[in-house]
N, C-alpha and C positions, 0 to 999 in steps of 0.2 A: 504494500500500500504506500503510495507516494503522497504523504500528508501535506507536503509543501505546496502542492498544486490544488489542494481541495479548497473550495469556496464554501464557507459555512452558510447555512440557511438561517434566516431570521423571519419569524412570524410576528408581525406588528398588529396589535389589537387596539383599536380606538374607535369611538363612535363618531368622531368628527372626520369627514372625508378630506377636509383641507389638511388636517394634521397628518393623516395617513399619506397624503400625496407628498407633503414635505419630508416626512421620515423616509419614504420610499426613495425620494430623490437623493437625500443625504446619505443613505446607507447603500444604495444600489451599486456604487462603484466597488465596494468591498465585500458585499454579501449578496446572496440569493434571497431577495425579499419577497415575501407573500404577505398580504394584508387581509384583515377581517374587521368587520364593524361591530360584531357582537361575540359574546362568549360561545354561543351556540355555533356560529360559523367557525370560530377558532377550534372548537372541539371536533367539528366535522373534518377540518383539515388535518388535525393531529391524529385522528383515527385512520386516515387514509395514507399518511406517510409520516416519516420521522422528520423532526425539525431540531436543529442544533440549539437555537436560542428563541425564547418567547419573550417579546417586549410588550407588556400590557399596561394600558392606562388603569388607574385605580377605579375610576367611575365608568362603568359600562351600563348600557340600558337594561340588560337582563339579569346581571349579577355583578358583584364587585370583582375587580381584577385580582384581589387576594384569593377569592374562592376559585377563580380560574387557575391561578398559579399553584394553588394547593392541589387542585385536581391534576395539573401537569406533574407536580412532584410525586403524586401517588401512582399515576399511570405511565409516566415517562421520566423516571428519576434521573436519567442521564442528560435530559434537556436542561440547559441553563435557563434561569428565570430572572427577568429584570422587570421591576415595577417602575412606572413613570407616573408622576402625579403632580398636580398643581396645588393640592391641599396637604401640606406637609405636617399633619398632626402627629404628635409623638406616639399616640396609640397605634396609628397606621404603621409607623415604622417598626414598633415593637411587634405587632402582628405579622408584618412582612418578614421579619427576621426569625422570630420564634416559631410561628405557626406555619407559614408558607415556605420558610427557609429560602427566601430569594437571594440571589447572588449579588445583586446590586440594586440600589434605590436611586433613581434619577429624578431630579426636580424640574418642573416647568417654571419658567421658560428655560430650555436647555441651550447650551452652546454646542453647535454642530461638532466642533473638534473634540470637546469633552466627551460627548456621546460616542463618537467614533473611537476614541481612545479606550473608553470603557468596554465597548463591544469587541474591539480588537484584542484587548487583554483577555476577555473571556474566551474568544476564539482561539488565541494562542494556548490557553490552558487546556481547552478541549482537545486541540490537535496534539499537544504534548502528551496528554493522558492516553490518547489513542496510539500515539507513537510508542509510548512505554508498553502499552498492552501488546502491541504488535511485536515489540522487541522481546518481551517475556515469552510470548507464544513461540517465536523463533528460537529462543534459547531452550525452551522445553523440548521442542522438536529436535534441536541439535543434541541435547543430552540423550534423548531416546535413540537417535541415530548412532551416536558414539557408543552407547552401551551395546547396541546390536553388533556394531563393528568389532568391539572388543571380544565379544563372544564368538563371532564367526571368522574374524580375520586377525589372528594373533600377530601376524607380521606387521600390522598397522597399529599395534598397541601403543607405542610411544607417541605417535602422532595424535591418536585419538585421545589419550589422556591429557596431552597438552591442550587440546581444544576444550576439553571438558573443564579443565582447571581455569582456562581463560573465561569461559562462560560463567562459572561459579564466582569468580572474582568480580565480574561485572554485576552479578546479582547481589553479592555481598556489599559492594560499594553503593549500589542504589538503595539498599536497605538501611545503610548506616549514614547516609548523607542527606542533609537538608537541601532540597532542590532549589530553594531561592538563594540562600547565602553561600552554599557550598561547604558550610561548617558541618561538624558532626551533629547528628540529630540527637533527640532525647535518649533513644535506645543506645546509641553508640557511646555517649558521654557517661551514661549510667554504668555501662559495661567497663569502660576505662576506669571509673572510680572504684568499682568493686575489685578490679585487678590490682589497683594501687593499694587498697586496704589489705589485700592478701599479701602483697609484697612487703608492706609495712609491718605485717606480723612477723616476717623473717628478719627484716632490717629496720628496727624502730627509728622513726624520725618525725619531725613536725609535718603537719599537713593542713592545708587551708582549702576551703571551698567558698567561692565567691558567687553569690546569686545577684544578677544584674537585671534591672528593669528600666526601659526607656521612659522617661518622664513625659506625661501628657502626650503619648504617641497618638492617641485618637484624634488630636487636633490636626495632625498632618493629613490624615484621610479626610477629615471634615473640611479643612481649609483649602486643600489642594486636590488630591484624588487618591484612590487606592493604588494607582500606579506610582504616585509620588511616595506613598507609604512603603511600597516594595523597594523603591530606590533607596529610601532612608535606611531600611533594614540592612540592605546589602552594604551601604556605606558604613553604617555603624559596626557591622561585623568586621569590616576591614580595619577600622580604627582600633577596635578591641584586640584583633589578632596582632596588630603591629605593636600593641602595648604590653604584651605578655612575653615571658621567656620561652625559648624553644622547648624547655622541659615541661611547660604548662600545657594544659589541654583546654580548648574553648569549644563549646557547643551551644546550639540554639535549642532551648528547652520549652519554648512557648511562642506565642505570637510575637511579642516584643521583649521576651525574656531570654537571657543568656546565662551560662554557668561556666565558671573557670575552676579547673582542678589544678591546684598548685602544690606539688610535692616538695618537701624540704623547706616549707615556708612557715616560719614561726610568727609570733605576734608582731614583732617589729617589721618583718618582711611583709606580712599581710597588710599592715598599715600603709607601707610604701606602695605595695601593689594596688590597693584600693584607691589611694590618692592619685597614682599615676593614671589609672583607668579613667577616673572621674575627670581629672584635669585635661587629659588628651581629648576626651569627647567634648568637653565644654569649649575647648579652644578651636576645635575643628568645625567644618561646615560642609554642606553639599549644596549643589545648585540644581533646582528643578524648574524647567520652563522659564529660565532667566531670573528666578527668585531664590534668594539665599535662605537656606533652612539650617537652623542650629538646634542641637538637642542637648539635654543633660540626662544623667542617669542617676539612679539610686542603687545602692549596693548593700547587701547583707552578707557578712563574712563570718564564717565559723572556723576557729583555729583549734587544732589539737596539738599540744606540744609533744615533743619526743617522750615516749614512755607512757603516754596516756592512751589506754585502749579506747577505741571508738569505732562505731559502725558508720557506713555511708548514710544509712537512713537517719542516724542521729545528726551527722554533719549537715545533711540536707534540710532537716527540720529546723535546726538552730539557725542556719543561714536564711531560711525562708522567713522565720519570725523576726530576725534582725532586719531583713529587707522591709518587712511590713512597718517596723518602727521607723526606718529611714524615710519611708514615704509619708508616714503620718507626721513626722517631725519637720516636714517642709520640702522633702526631695532634694536632689543634687547633693547628696551626702552619703556617707557610709557609716553603718553601725557594725562594729566588730565585737564578736563574743568569743571569749576564751573558754574552751571546754577543759575543765580541770578534773572531771570525774566521769566515769562511764555510766553512772547511774543518772536517770532522768531527774529533774529537768536539765541537768548538765551545766548550762552556762552559769558561771560565778563571777565573771568579770566582764564589763562592757566598756568599749571604747568607741566614741563617735568622732569620725573624721570630717 
């Protein structure tokens, strides 16, 4: 499947023919556009063929756009759902996200370029997902083929095992990597931390875990766009990666949350590490659509000195609570907790940077 040449289809649903005509003209260059004036017409189209993206107005003559998008979610879960509305009530937004699980919310009047960027981002995500699925199918077929060749053609054993190893490495890398930032994902950083805990059991030394959260990240998506938010996360990951040692490990553990595993780092080293991370982020910036974007971070740090037995779960819990304090105390700061006993609640000394 050559996904690079595929043109995503968009079904636009609005009871105003003029708006339908405008949207069809704006989107026609990038997408295969179909229009409908009512939810009934939209359902008829969707039952006849698959559609990649449904862009629906909130107010339709026969039912609300939320009901239509919720029906799409249940009957065609792989179809992306976008709600467009000129009545931006908070409850509508809550219902759209929690109940209908829309992928984007677009406000009227919209800017043509913003709408195109939003749908292009959704389109890229859909095509990337299909590309990954295709790659996984191909890798599964390759594994089966290689297994059969190993059984029937022993003379090709070395070549077959090499390809099998390559395929498995690709799968492992995909499973351990955050696709947006390229950092280790939650699963990978957790595994690295548990291995470090095991190693520390043989060679005791200090260990620090730093939980990081981007301050007021939601404002980026609100004031700019989700695309800008993705750019900020990629930029932030680069700044954090450049601020740690080669012996440290950095992973993305949530939407705008990151975690640093710092072996051999005592209380003094943790204070220096946290301040370096905070200052480097505060001093840096990124540019989106000609506009300067700056960020700050809050940090929660848990430190176990050499000889203090500790589990990864304990380090993670203490750092998470420290992060919560840092955010409640005003953000753009670090709260550091020193673990001096393996028994909960563990923290006995607190340092704020």
